[in-house]
N, C-alpha and C positions, 0 to 999 in steps of 0.2 A: 500437540503439536501444530494442530490446523486452528489450537484456539490464541497457543501462544504469538504464530504467524498475525493472524488473525488481529490482534491486541497491539503488535508494532503496528500494523501496516494503517487502522485506526491512528495512534500517539504518533506514526510520521503523518498523512493524514490534518491532525491538528495542526503540526510543526507547521506544515507552507502555508498556513492559514492564519499563524501566529507572524513567520515573520513577512504576508502576504501586508497585514494590514502594520507590521514595524517600518515597510517600504513604503508605502502609501504612507502613514504622518510622517519621515519624514523629510518627504517628496514636498507633504503641506509648508513641512514649515518653510523650506523656501534657504536653508541656511546655512552657509558655505561654510562652518566653521565640524559642522557635522558631517564632508562629503564621505571619512573612513569611516567612520560610520555606517555609511552605507553602503560602501564597500565590499566592509565586514556582514555586514549581513547580505548584500549580494550573493555573493558566495555561496556562504552558507547556506542559503534558499535555493543553487544549484546546485549543492552539493545534498544536498535534502532531495529533491529533485530524483537526480541519478538515481538514487542508496535507495528513494520510493519506487520509479519504476523499474531498476537492476529486481527486487525482492520482487511484484505482481508477473515478471517475468517469467520469473525462476518458480512459485509458485505453481501458474499459468502448463509450466512445457515440464510438470513433476504429475499434477493433476493428468496433462497427455498424457508421460510417460507410463502411469498407471492405469488408466483407459485399456492404454495395447496391452499391454501386459495380464490387463483381466481379462481380453478377452479374445490376445494367444489360450486362456488355458479355457474358456467355456465359457457362449450365451448366455447360462444365465449365471454366473457369478458379476457381467457385468451386466444383466440387469438390473443384481442385488443391489448395486455401488449404486447405478441412481438413483436408491430408490430409499439406502442407506443416503449420503448427500441430500436427497431433497429434506428428511427426517436432520441432520444439522443444520442444512440454512436457515429454514423454517423455526428448529430454534434457537439461535442468532435475533434473528425477528424479533420475539419475543421477548429478549436482553434487552 
């Protein structure tokens, strides 16, 4: 699940970059006939940013809730979680 969310996040960030570049290119052209296309790209850009922020907030809340539940159960479980999280993050950096 963590890998899937991470990949979706990467795809959303790539989409933000591509939409930003497309809007910039339309702005450079200064062609009044492409205003409709620029409006559509701008709206899409805002929606993708909102989706990315929502996903990031959901992941942060999930991690926070998980950590608080782990610390309620046992301090050693909470410490083990951080060790596992560091291992997972180091594996992602290798990919």
